[in-house]
C-alpha positions in Angstrom: -106.9 -36.0 -28.7 -107.2 -38.8 -31.3 -104.9 -42.4 -31.0 -104.5 -45.5 -33.1 -103.0 -48.0 -31.5 -101.0 -50.9 -34.3 -100.0 -54.1 -32.6 -97.6 -56.0 -34.1 -95.1 -58.9 -33.8 -92.4 -59.0 -30.8 -95.1 -57.6 -28.4 -94.4 -54.0 -30.4 -96.9 -51.4 -31.2 -97.0 -48.1 -33.3 -99.0 -45.2 -31.5 -100.9 -42.7 -34.1 -101.1 -39.5 -32.4 -102.7 -37.0 -33.3 -103.7 -33.2 -31.4 -106.6 -31.1 -31.9 -106.0 -27.5 -33.1 -107.2 -25.9 -30.6 -104.8 -27.7 -28.0 -102.2 -26.7 -30.3 -103.1 -23.5 -31.0 -103.2 -22.4 -27.5 -99.8 -23.9 -26.9 -98.2 -22.2 -29.9 -100.0 -18.6 -28.6 -98.4 -19.1 -25.5 -94.8 -19.8 -26.7 -95.0 -16.9 -29.3 -96.3 -14.6 -26.6 -93.1 -15.3 -24.4 -90.6 -14.9 -27.4 -93.0 -11.6 -28.2 -91.6 -10.3 -24.9 -88.1 -10.9 -25.2 -87.3 -10.8 -28.7 -85.1 -7.7 -30.7 -86.7 -7.1 -34.0 -85.3 -4.2 -36.0 -87.8 -1.7 -36.2 -90.3 -2.1 -33.2 -89.4 -1.8 -29.6 -89.1 -5.0 -27.1 -92.6 -6.5 -27.1 -94.5 -4.5 -29.6 -93.6 -6.6 -32.8 -97.1 -8.0 -34.4 -97.4 -11.9 -33.7 -97.2 -12.6 -37.5 -93.5 -10.7 -37.5 -92.9 -12.6 -33.9 -94.0 -16.1 -35.8 -92.2 -15.9 -39.1 -89.0 -15.0 -37.2 -89.2 -17.6 -34.8 -91.3 -20.4 -36.5 -88.8 -23.2 -36.3 -88.0 -22.0 -32.7 -91.3 -22.2 -32.1 -92.5 -25.4 -33.3 -89.6 -27.1 -31.5 -90.5 -25.6 -27.8 -94.0 -26.7 -28.7 -92.5 -30.1 -30.0 -91.0 -30.5 -26.6 -93.7 -29.9 -24.8 -96.9 -31.3 -26.3 -95.2 -34.7 -27.6 -93.9 -36.1 -24.2 -97.2 -34.6 -22.4 -99.3 -36.6 -25.3 -97.7 -39.7 -25.2 -98.2 -40.4 -21.7 -102.2 -39.4 -22.1 -102.4 -41.7 -25.0 -100.6 -44.7 -22.8 -103.0 -43.8 -20.1 -106.0 -43.9 -22.5 -105.3 -47.0 -24.1 -103.7 -48.7 -20.7 -100.6 -50.4 -22.4 -98.6 -51.6 -20.0 -95.2 -49.5 -21.5 -91.7 -51.1 -20.7 -89.9 -49.2 -23.9 -90.1 -46.6 -26.2 -87.9 -47.0 -28.6 -89.0 -44.0 -30.8 -90.7 -41.1 -31.8 -90.8 -39.6 -35.1 -92.8 -38.2 -38.2 -93.8 -34.7 -36.0 -95.9 -33.2 -38.5 -97.9 -29.5 -38.3 -101.1 -29.3 -40.3 -102.2 -25.9 -41.6 -105.0 -26.3 -39.4 -102.7 -25.9 -36.5 -103.3 -29.4 -35.6 -100.2 -31.6 -34.5 -99.3 -35.5 -35.8 -96.2 -37.7 -34.7 -96.0 -41.6 -34.3 -95.0 -43.2 -31.5 -93.2 -47.3 -31.0 -93.3 -48.8 -27.8 -92.6 -52.6 -26.7 -95.2 -53.4 -24.1 -94.9 -56.0 -21.4 -96.5 -59.4 -22.5 -99.9 -60.5 -21.8 -100.5 -63.1 -18.8 -102.8 -64.3 -16.2 -101.7 -64.2 -12.9 -102.2 -67.8 -11.0 -102.8 -67.8 -6.8 -100.0 -65.8 -5.5 -100.7 -65.6 -2.1 -99.9 -68.9 -0.2 -97.6 -70.0 -2.1 -96.3 -73.6 -0.5 -92.7 -73.4 0.7 -90.6 -75.9 2.2 -88.4 -74.7 4.4 -84.9 -75.5 6.3 -84.1 -76.0 9.7 -83.0 -72.7 11.7 -81.6 -75.3 14.3 -77.9 -74.7 15.2 -76.3 -77.8 16.5 -73.1 -78.6 18.5 -71.3 -80.0 15.6 -72.1 -77.0 13.8 -70.7 -74.5 15.9 -67.5 -77.3 16.7 -66.9 -76.7 12.8 -67.1 -73.2 12.9 -64.7 -72.9 15.6 -62.2 -75.4 13.8 -62.3 -73.0 10.5 -61.9 -69.9 13.1 -58.6 -72.3 14.5 -57.5 -72.8 11.0 -57.4 -69.0 10.1 -55.2 -68.4 13.4 -52.9 -71.2 13.1 -49.1 -70.1 13.2 -46.8 -71.2 10.2 -43.3 -72.9 12.6 -40.5 -73.3 10.3 -39.1 -77.2 10.0 -35.8 -77.0 8.8 -34.7 -80.2 9.9 -36.9 -82.8 7.6 -37.7 -83.4 4.4 -41.5 -81.7 2.8 -44.4 -83.9 3.6 -47.8 -83.7 2.9 -49.9 -81.0 4.4 -46.4 -78.7 4.7 -46.2 -75.0 3.0 -43.2 -74.8 1.0 -41.4 -71.3 0.3 -39.8 -72.2 -3.2 -38.0 -70.3 -5.9 -39.1 -72.2 -9.5 -39.0 -71.3 -13.1 -40.9 -73.5 -16.1 -40.0 -74.3 -19.6 -40.9 -76.4 -22.6 -38.4 -77.6 -25.1 -35.8 -75.4 -23.0 -38.1 -72.2 -23.5 -39.5 -70.4 -20.8 -43.4 -70.7 -20.5 -43.5 -66.4 -20.2 -42.9 -66.9 -23.8 -44.7 -69.9 -24.8 -48.0 -68.6 -23.0 -46.9 -65.0 -22.2 -50.6 -64.5 -21.5 -50.6 -67.3 -19.2 -50.7 -67.0 -15.6 -47.5 -65.6 -13.5 -47.9 -68.9 -11.3 -47.4 -71.0 -14.1 -44.6 -69.6 -15.3 -42.1 -69.4 -12.7 -41.7 -67.3 -9.5 -39.8 -66.6 -6.0 -40.7 -66.9 -2.3 -44.1 -68.7 -4.1 -45.7 -70.5 -1.2 -47.3 -74.2 -2.0 -49.4 -76.0 0.0 -48.5 -79.5 -0.4 -51.6 -81.6 -1.3 -52.8 -84.3 -3.2 -53.5 -82.5 -6.8 -52.9 -79.0 -5.7 -51.1 -76.6 -8.3 -50.2 -78.9 -11.3 -50.6 -82.0 -12.4 -48.0 -84.6 -10.1 -46.0 -81.3 -9.0 -46.6 -81.7 -5.2 -46.0 -85.4 -5.1 -42.3 -84.7 -6.5 -41.2 -82.3 -3.9 -42.1 -85.0 -1.0 -38.7 -85.4 0.8 -37.2 -81.9 -0.2 -34.9 -80.5 1.6 -34.2 -76.7 2.4 -31.8 -75.4 0.3 -31.9 -78.4 -2.1 -33.1 -78.0 -6.0 -34.7 -80.4 -8.0 -36.0 -81.0 -11.4 -40.0 -81.6 -11.9 -41.3 -82.9 -15.0 -45.0 -82.3 -15.6 -47.7 -82.9 -18.2 -50.7 -80.2 -18.7 -53.8 -82.1 -19.8 -55.4 -81.9 -22.8 -58.7 -79.5 -21.2 -56.1 -77.1 -19.6 -57.6 -73.8 -19.8 -54.5 -72.1 -21.1 -54.7 -73.6 -25.2 -50.7 -73.1 -25.7 -49.6 -75.2 -22.7 -52.9 -78.1 -23.3 -50.8 -81.6 -23.7 -47.1 -80.0 -23.5 -44.6 -81.7 -21.0 -42.9 -79.2 -18.8 -39.8 -79.0 -16.6 -39.5 -76.9 -13.4 -36.2 -75.6 -12.1 -37.7 -75.9 -7.9 -35.7 -74.4 -5.6 -36.9 -75.0 -1.8 -36.4 -72.3 0.7 -38.1 -72.8 3.3 -40.5 -75.8 5.0 -43.4 -73.9 7.1 -46.0 -76.5 9.2 -49.5 -74.8 10.3 -49.6 -75.2 13.5 -53.3 -74.2 15.1 -53.6 -72.7 18.6 -54.7 -74.1 21.8 -58.7 -74.5 21.9 -58.7 -72.8 25.3 -59.7 -69.4 27.1 -56.3 -67.7 26.0 -56.8 -68.1 22.1 -60.7 -66.6 22.8 -59.3 -64.4 24.6 -56.7 -63.1 21.7 -59.9 -63.3 19.6 -62.2 -61.5 21.7 -61.2 -59.0 24.2 -61.4 -60.5 27.9 -63.7 -63.2 26.4 -63.7 -66.7 27.2 -63.9 -70.0 25.0 -68.0 -70.1 25.7 -68.3 -66.7 25.2 -67.1 -67.4 21.8 -69.2 -70.2 20.7 -72.2 -68.2 21.8 -71.1 -65.3 19.5 -70.5 -67.9 16.6 -74.0 -69.6 17.4 -75.4 -66.2 16.9 -73.2 -65.5 13.8 -74.8 -69.2 12.7 -78.1 -68.1 13.3 -78.0 -65.1 11.2 -76.6 -67.3 8.8 -79.6 -69.7 8.5 -81.8 -66.9 8.6 -80.5 -65.3 5.0 -80.7 -68.7 4.1 -84.3 -69.2 5.3 -85.1 -65.5 2.8 -83.2 -67.4 -0.1 -84.9 -70.4 0.1 -88.4 -68.7 0.4 -87.8 -66.7 -2.8 -86.4 -69.0 -4.7 -89.2 -71.6 -4.2 -91.6 -68.4 -5.0 -90.1 -67.5 -8.3 -90.2 -71.5 -9.4 -93.8 -71.6 -8.6 -94.3 -68.7 -10.4 -92.7 -69.8 -13.3 -94.2 -73.0 -13.7 -97.5 -71.5 -13.9 -97.2 -68.5 -16.0 -95.9 -69.2 -19.7 -95.6 -66.2 -22.6 -93.1 -65.0 -25.0 -90.5 -62.4 -23.9 -90.7 -59.3 -26.3 -87.3 -59.8 -28.2 -86.1 -56.4 -28.4 -85.9 -56.6 -24.1 -84.7 -60.0 -24.3 -81.7 -59.2 -26.5 -80.6 -56.1 -25.1 -80.7 -57.7 -21.3 -78.7 -60.3 -22.6 -76.3 -58.2 -23.6 -76.2 -56.6 -20.5 -76.2 -59.9 -18.5 -72.6 -60.7 -20.7 -71.0 -57.5 -19.9 -71.3 -58.7 -16.2 -70.3 -62.0 -16.7 -67.0 -60.9 -18.6 -66.5 -58.4 -15.7 -67.3 -60.4 -13.2 -64.9 -63.4 -14.9 -61.9 -60.2 -15.4 -62.1 -59.9 -11.7 -61.2 -63.2 -11.4 -58.2 -62.8 -13.2 -59.7 -65.0 -15.9 -57.4 -63.2 -19.3 -59.5 -62.4 -22.0 -58.3 -65.2 -24.3 -59.9 -67.5 -22.7 -63.2 -65.8 -22.4 -62.8 -65.6 -26.2 -62.3 -69.6 -26.3 -65.7 -69.9 -24.0 -67.3 -67.1 -26.2 -70.3 -69.1 -26.8 -70.8 -70.9 -23.4 -70.7 -67.2 -22.0 -73.3 -65.9 -24.6 -75.8 -69.1 -23.5 -75.2 -68.6 -20.1 -76.5 -64.7 -20.1 -79.3 -65.4 -22.5 -81.0 -68.2 -20.2 -80.0 -66.1 -17.3 -81.4 -62.9 -19.0 -84.6 -65.0 -19.7 -85.4 -65.7 -16.4 -84.7 -62.0 -14.8 -86.9 -60.7 -17.6 -89.8 -63.5 -16.6 -89.7 -62.7 -12.9 -89.3 -59.1 -13.2 -92.5 -59.0 -15.3 -94.4 -61.1 -13.2 -93.6 -59.3 -10.3 -94.5 -56.3 -11.8 -98.2 -57.3 -12.3 -98.5 -58.4 -8.7 -97.0 -54.8 -7.8 -99.8 -53.9 -10.1 -102.4 -55.5 -8.7 -101.4 -55.0 -5.2 -100.8 -51.3 -5.7 -97.0 -52.0 -4.2 -94.9 -48.3 -5.5 -92.4 -46.7 -3.6 -91.9 -43.5 -2.3 -89.8 -40.5 -2.3 -88.4 -41.1 1.0 -87.4 -45.1 0.1 -85.8 -43.6 -3.1 -83.6 -41.4 -1.0 -83.0 -43.9 1.6 -81.8 -45.9 -1.2 -79.6 -43.3 -2.5 -78.1 -42.9 0.3 -77.2 -46.2 1.0 -75.7 -46.6 -2.1 -73.3 -43.2 -1.6 -72.3 -44.9 1.4 -71.1 -48.1 0.0 -69.1 -45.8 -2.2 -67.9 -43.5 -0.1 -69.6 -40.5 -1.6 -72.4 -37.8 -1.1 -75.7 -38.4 -1.5 -76.3 -35.5 -3.9 -73.8 -36.9 -6.1 -75.1 -40.3 -6.1 -78.2 -38.7 -7.1 -76.4 -36.7 -9.5 -75.1 -39.7 -11.3 -78.0 -41.9 -11.3 -80.1 -39.0 -13.3 -77.0 -38.5 -16.1 -77.3 -42.3 -16.5 -80.4 -42.2 -16.5 -80.7 -44.9 -13.5 -83.3 -43.7 -10.8 -86.5 -45.3 -12.6 -84.3 -48.4 -12.5 -83.7 -47.5 -8.9 -87.3 -47.4 -8.1 -88.4 -50.1 -10.0 -85.9 -52.2 -7.6 -87.5 -51.3 -4.8 -90.7 -52.0 -5.9 -89.2 -55.9 -6.9 -88.1 -55.9 -3.9 -91.1 -55.1 -1.6 -93.4 -57.4 -3.7 -91.0 -60.4 -3.0 -91.5 -59.7 0.6 -94.6 -59.2 0.3 -95.0 -62.4 -1.3 -92.8 -64.0 1.4 -95.0 -62.9 4.0 -98.1 -64.3 2.4 -96.6 -67.8 1.8 -97.8 -71.8 2.9 -94.6 -73.3 5.3 -94.7 -77.3 4.3 -92.3 -78.9 6.4 -88.8 -78.4 6.9 -86.4 -79.3 3.5 -82.9 -78.7 1.9 -82.8 -74.6 0.6 -83.9 -74.2 -2.9 -81.1 -72.1 -5.4 -82.5 -68.5 -5.3 -82.4 -66.9 -8.7 -80.0 -63.7 -9.2 -81.9 -60.4 -9.2 -81.8 -58.0 -12.0 
């Protein structure tokens, strides 16, 4: 087999592959014989038609099957022979058969950038202190108390800062409802019934809570606010709005007593001391995760600073598009309307491009380390991950595997396992220095 490799800018290579006549002929005759066994040709008994008749009658079908069989096989052989680190096959084209039964075709691929790995064992890291202090346990207990608090009616007095007000309200601008002026805005800006509002400085709308101080149950007030110039809903920016606010209930948040009785409600039969121990164990678990994130962040930062190469433009474009889709979906899930996302389109694209570049560079470096250290994944590890994903989506493992295969994501799953094992290898071989604040961890691809 002859292979000519032509390297082009942007980490693109073109492979001209030619298969010798003897290899093509051998496969051609095997396929033709298979057709001859089952073909029904007028004037001949099944399986008795001459090969020349079979080849003339089924020439296109034989060529199609031959192409499927030989192109894929010879392409992978060519990659191995030329030791190309192919990350994407962009095209297989121009398949030609010669009179001598030879076969030629062209493959266009994107290859991994070339770079030298730095010393990656004993990467220096500074890790946060994992000891749990009494103050941290106390703070966690207070958060639990806050979550367990009761909301008690206090109808006899006016509203105070810290209260929770249950209100009916409706907003308008120049006598037009806010819902007409900004229909895409959150309903909480337009008005609502039995709306719970925590009275706190700068909460909700500008100076809204402050104007409710002293308001009593069943009292109705007119509140005027001015939306700031940088308000996310552009139809409301700089506008003055009037809200009619009827106070239906005043609620005071009352946390429970910090004692065994309260602890027993949270953990049946347990004391406050037992609850503290449980909280301490949970905090230790959280700090272990922080420590792992700190290791990952510093390892990746170390490698990025010592490895420089140009990312393949085609891959960067595709990854940026994928990350942009993730960012848009995440913002939609947070309730941000599409018109606001459109206003921030440039920022979203820039953010996606930066994240995509970071992911790609990280993955290229980790892949090269995995290659050098012979870190691979097994069928059992892939099956285990498929079962975990199936449990997450509450479907059978067989269905999850089928969906992954249909969307061509099985290889990506195996790749993620390899990348994770490579990070684990690096984390197990760090050089730990003095304690420091946790480092930021990059998002994995």
